[in-house]
MARLO-377857 format. One record per residue (C-alpha): z, y negated, x. Coordinates in nm, 2 decimals, decimal comma, always signed. Example, Ala and Ser with C-alpha at 12.3 -4.5 7.8 and 13.67 -1.06 7.14 Angstrom:
2
     zz     yy     xx
  +0,78  +0,45  +1,23
  +0,71  +0,11  +1,37
END
This chain:
296
     zz     yy     xx
  +1,76  +7,70  -1,37
  +1,45  +7,59  -1,20
  +1,23  +7,49  -1,48
  +1,61  +7,29  -1,63
  +1,63  +7,12  -1,27
  +1,22  +7,03  -1,28
  +1,20  +6,92  -1,65
  +1,52  +6,69  -1,57
  +1,34  +6,55  -1,24
  +1,03  +6,48  -1,46
  +1,28  +6,30  -1,70
  +1,45  +6,10  -1,47
  +1,07  +5,98  -1,32
  +0,98  +5,94  -1,63
  +1,25  +5,67  -1,66
  +1,25  +5,52  -1,31
  +0,86  +5,47  -1,37
  +0,93  +5,31  -1,69
  +1,16  +5,10  -1,58
  +0,94  +4,95  -1,32
  +0,70  +4,94  -1,57
  +0,88  +4,74  -1,82
  +1,00  +4,50  -1,52
  +0,67  +4,41  -1,42
  +0,59  +4,33  -1,78
  +0,85  +4,08  -1,82
  +0,71  +3,94  -1,45
  +0,37  +3,93  -1,59
  +0,45  +3,74  -1,91
  +0,70  +3,49  -1,69
  +0,40  +3,38  -1,49
  +0,20  +3,36  -1,76
  +0,41  +3,14  -1,98
  +0,49  +2,94  -1,68
  +0,08  +2,86  -1,62
  +0,05  +2,75  -1,99
  +0,31  +2,55  -1,97
  +0,17  +2,36  -1,66
  -0,14  +2,37  -1,78
  -0,02  +2,17  -2,06
  +0,22  +1,92  -1,91
  -0,11  +1,85  -1,62
  -0,38  +1,85  -1,91
  -0,33  +1,45  -1,96
  -0,37  +1,32  -1,59
  -0,75  +1,40  -1,52
  -0,73  +1,30  -1,14
  -0,48  +1,62  -1,07
  -0,64  +2,01  -1,18
  -0,38  +2,28  -1,03
  -0,51  +2,60  -0,90
  -0,36  +2,89  -1,02
  -0,48  +3,11  -0,71
  -0,35  +2,94  -0,45
  -0,14  +2,70  -0,62
  -0,28  +2,38  -0,42
  -0,32  +2,09  -0,58
  -0,67  +1,97  -0,61
  -0,76  +1,62  -0,64
  -1,04  +1,57  -0,92
  -1,26  +1,22  -0,85
  -1,42  +1,03  -1,18
  -1,71  +1,03  -1,24
  -1,73  +0,66  -1,18
  -1,59  +0,71  -0,85
  -1,83  +0,97  -0,77
  -2,10  +0,73  -0,85
  -1,96  +0,46  -0,59
  -1,92  +0,71  -0,31
  -2,26  +0,79  -0,36
  -2,34  +0,46  -0,22
  -2,20  +0,47  +0,07
  -2,25  +0,63  +0,39
  -1,97  +0,79  +0,50
  -2,06  +0,83  +0,88
  -2,17  +0,48  +0,94
  -1,99  +0,18  +1,07
  -2,12  -0,15  +0,90
  -2,16  -0,48  +1,03
  -1,83  -0,69  +0,85
  -2,08  -0,92  +0,60
  -2,30  -0,61  +0,56
  -1,94  -0,42  +0,44
  -1,86  -0,74  +0,23
  -2,17  -0,76  +0,05
  -2,16  -0,36  -0,07
  -1,79  -0,39  -0,11
  -1,87  -0,70  -0,36
  -2,16  -0,49  -0,55
  -1,87  -0,15  -0,60
  -1,65  -0,37  -0,76
  -1,72  -0,31  -1,11
  -1,41  -0,20  -1,25
  -1,26  -0,39  -1,59
  -1,05  -0,64  -1,37
  -1,09  -0,85  -1,10
  -1,04  -0,60  -0,80
  -0,89  -0,74  -0,48
  -1,08  -0,69  -0,17
  -0,86  -0,51  +0,08
  -0,86  -0,43  +0,52
  -0,68  -0,13  +0,63
  -0,63  -0,10  +1,02
  -0,58  +0,21  +1,17
  -0,39  +0,10  +1,51
  -0,30  +0,24  +1,80
  +0,09  +0,18  +1,76
  +0,38  +0,38  +1,72
  +0,61  +0,18  +1,52
  +0,94  +0,37  +1,60
  +0,93  +0,20  +1,94
  +1,02  -0,20  +1,93
  +0,76  -0,29  +2,08
  +0,46  -0,12  +1,95
  +0,52  -0,28  +1,60
  +0,34  -0,58  +1,40
  +0,46  -0,82  +1,16
  +0,34  -1,14  +1,06
  +0,21  -1,39  +0,87
  -0,22  -1,53  +0,83
  -0,30  -1,80  +0,61
  -0,61  -1,71  +0,49
  -0,83  -2,01  +0,47
  -0,99  -1,94  +0,15
  -0,66  -1,84  -0,07
  -0,50  -1,49  -0,17
  -0,63  -1,56  -0,53
  -0,32  -1,49  -0,66
  -0,04  -1,70  -0,82
  +0,26  -1,66  -0,55
  +0,58  -1,73  -0,69
  +0,82  -1,87  -0,41
  +1,20  -1,89  -0,44
  +1,43  -2,06  -0,15
  +1,80  -2,07  -0,06
  +1,84  -2,40  +0,03
  +2,06  -2,72  -0,08
  +2,08  -3,09  -0,09
  +1,79  -3,28  +0,06
  +1,61  -2,92  +0,15
  +1,66  -2,81  -0,21
  +1,53  -3,16  -0,35
  +1,21  -3,12  -0,11
  +1,16  -2,79  -0,16
  +1,12  -2,86  -0,55
  +0,94  -3,14  -0,47
  +0,68  -2,88  -0,26
  +0,66  -2,65  -0,56
  +0,88  -2,38  -0,52
  +0,94  -2,13  -0,84
  +1,36  -2,07  -0,76
  +1,56  -2,35  -0,57
  +1,91  -2,25  -0,53
  +2,21  -2,10  -0,30
  +2,55  -1,92  -0,48
  +2,38  -1,91  -0,78
  +2,07  -1,75  -0,66
  +2,21  -1,48  -0,42
  +2,42  -1,37  -0,68
  +2,10  -1,36  -0,91
  +1,90  -1,18  -0,62
  +2,21  -0,95  -0,57
  +2,23  -0,81  -0,91
  +1,87  -0,69  -0,88
  +1,64  -0,97  -1,02
  +1,35  -1,06  -0,78
  +1,14  -1,25  -0,98
  +0,98  -1,37  -0,71
  +0,69  -1,27  -0,42
  +0,85  -1,47  -0,14
  +1,19  -1,57  -0,05
  +1,25  -1,86  +0,19
  +1,54  -1,92  +0,39
  +1,71  -2,25  +0,59
  +1,91  -2,14  +0,88
  +2,24  -2,17  +0,74
  +2,17  -1,96  +0,46
  +2,14  -1,69  +0,70
  +2,50  -1,56  +0,72
  +2,53  -1,54  +0,33
  +2,22  -1,28  +0,31
  +2,40  -1,03  +0,48
  +2,50  -0,85  +0,21
  +2,18  -0,87  +0,02
  +2,01  -0,64  +0,27
  +2,01  -0,31  +0,07
  +1,85  -0,52  -0,17
  +1,58  -0,71  -0,05
  +1,54  -0,49  +0,26
  +1,32  -0,22  +0,08
  +1,15  -0,49  -0,07
  +1,00  -0,69  +0,19
  +1,16  -0,98  +0,09
  +1,45  -1,04  +0,36
  +1,33  -1,39  +0,54
  +1,30  -1,35  +0,91
  +1,19  -1,60  +1,13
  +0,90  -1,39  +1,31
  +0,75  -1,39  +0,94
  +0,80  -1,78  +0,92
  +1,05  -1,70  +0,59
  +1,35  -1,87  +0,77
  +1,24  -2,22  +0,78
  +1,43  -2,61  +0,89
  +1,17  -2,74  +0,65
  +1,12  -2,50  +0,36
  +0,92  -2,77  +0,19
  +0,64  -2,74  +0,43
  +0,66  -2,37  +0,41
  +0,62  -2,36  +0,02
  +0,33  -2,54  +0,07
  +0,19  -2,28  +0,33
  +0,27  -1,98  +0,10
  +0,14  -2,17  -0,19
  -0,22  -2,23  -0,06
  -0,24  -1,87  +0,13
  +0,02  -1,78  +0,36
  +0,08  -1,41  +0,38
  +0,27  -1,18  +0,57
  +0,17  -0,85  +0,68
  +0,36  -0,55  +0,90
  +0,19  -0,17  +0,95
  +0,35  +0,11  +0,81
  +0,50  +0,41  +0,98
  +0,21  +0,58  +1,06
  +0,06  +0,21  +1,24
  -0,15  +0,11  +0,99
  -0,19  -0,25  +0,88
  -0,31  -0,33  +0,45
  -0,40  -0,65  +0,43
  -0,53  -0,82  +0,08
  -0,83  -1,05  +0,17
  -0,91  -1,20  -0,19
  -1,05  -1,17  -0,52
  -1,39  -0,96  -0,53
  -1,50  -1,28  -0,73
  -1,44  -1,52  -0,46
  -1,79  -1,60  -0,30
  -1,94  -1,37  +0,03
  -1,87  -1,65  +0,26
  -1,48  -1,71  +0,12
  -1,42  -1,30  +0,24
  -1,55  -1,37  +0,54
  -1,38  -1,65  +0,64
  -1,05  -1,44  +0,50
  -1,13  -1,15  +0,72
  -1,17  -1,34  +1,01
  -0,85  -1,50  +0,98
  -0,69  -1,13  +0,97
  -0,88  -0,98  +1,21
  -0,82  -1,26  +1,48
  -0,43  -1,26  +1,35
  -0,36  -0,94  +1,45
  -0,54  -0,96  +1,79
  -0,32  -1,28  +1,86
  -0,02  -1,04  +1,78
  -0,12  -0,75  +1,99
  +0,25  -0,53  +2,06
  +0,32  -0,55  +2,40
  +0,38  -0,14  +2,41
  +0,02  -0,15  +2,31
  -0,16  +0,04  +2,63
  -0,54  +0,05  +2,61
  -0,75  -0,02  +2,28
  -0,58  -0,22  +2,01
  -0,76  -0,06  +1,70
  -0,86  +0,30  +1,59
  -1,01  +0,22  +1,32
  -1,09  -0,04  +1,03
  -1,23  -0,01  +0,65
  -1,29  -0,27  +0,39
  -1,22  -0,16  -0,01
  -1,15  -0,32  -0,35
  -0,90  -0,20  -0,56
  -1,07  +0,08  -0,70
  -1,38  +0,11  -0,49
  -1,48  +0,38  -0,23
  -1,36  +0,28  +0,13
  -1,63  +0,12  +0,34
  -1,55  +0,19  +0,74
  -1,60  -0,12  +0,97
  -1,73  -0,14  +1,32
  -1,46  -0,26  +1,51
  -1,62  -0,44  +1,80
  -1,81  -0,61  +1,55
  -1,52  -0,69  +1,38
  -1,31  -0,82  +1,65
  -1,62  -1,09  +1,74
  -1,70  -1,14  +1,39
  -1,76  -1,49  +1,32
  -1,83  -1,59  +0,89
  -2,14  -1,72  +0,83
  -2,16  -2,06  +0,73
  -2,18  -2,17  +0,37
  -2,54  -2,19  +0,25
  -2,63  -2,61  +0,21
END
């Protein structure tokens, strides 16, 4: 009886052990299948790699970007004019890159008195064609058309916008049109296209506003982290033109310092092209920056 009991116990133990091994094998097969699938899906995306050990996403740097990064001293704070020269030399993508200023400001946008939303007129333009739509009627609409507006209308334009057709970069409106725009908040708001007096997109003289935006006036605001991202023009601009645009943006940010900002306004600032590395700027030099006079 004792022998039979021991034999039965050994049999049960073997079954239990076999069951555990089978479960482990199934788990290993499932994990291997999932990893193979992920590797196959992620293969076309050279910029991202998945580490199977830690399951962390690791960003890969292209050979071109790695070479460009070596040209910039990461811990150095560059003078604005020097940074523009360096940025232009590194903008070697297959298209004309845009020069951009990224300013990390000492503000918390969740408070109304710590937000920045304003406009700046770049003295040398943006380098891109801006499509302007105007909500106006009567003489104001006629004047806007003569000034070069791409789309002009009222009820018909509102109907087009409500369908999600946003074939414009800037939307201007006369004061009488604003009550009619209330229903378009969900369409225009997320795109940052809702007209606002503070942004200069609500005007009693839409013709003048059209000329300003066509000539290089643009609107910018801080994001949720209190950072402003402002295009300065194209990298094929002359250094003097980019310097003039950079100085105009820096001065505009200083003039529109939020009332709730305590202490210094600028935390840091970087200059970069669309596909280029970030070049850290000397904030003190940026605030006092004066463009160089063009060579005679």
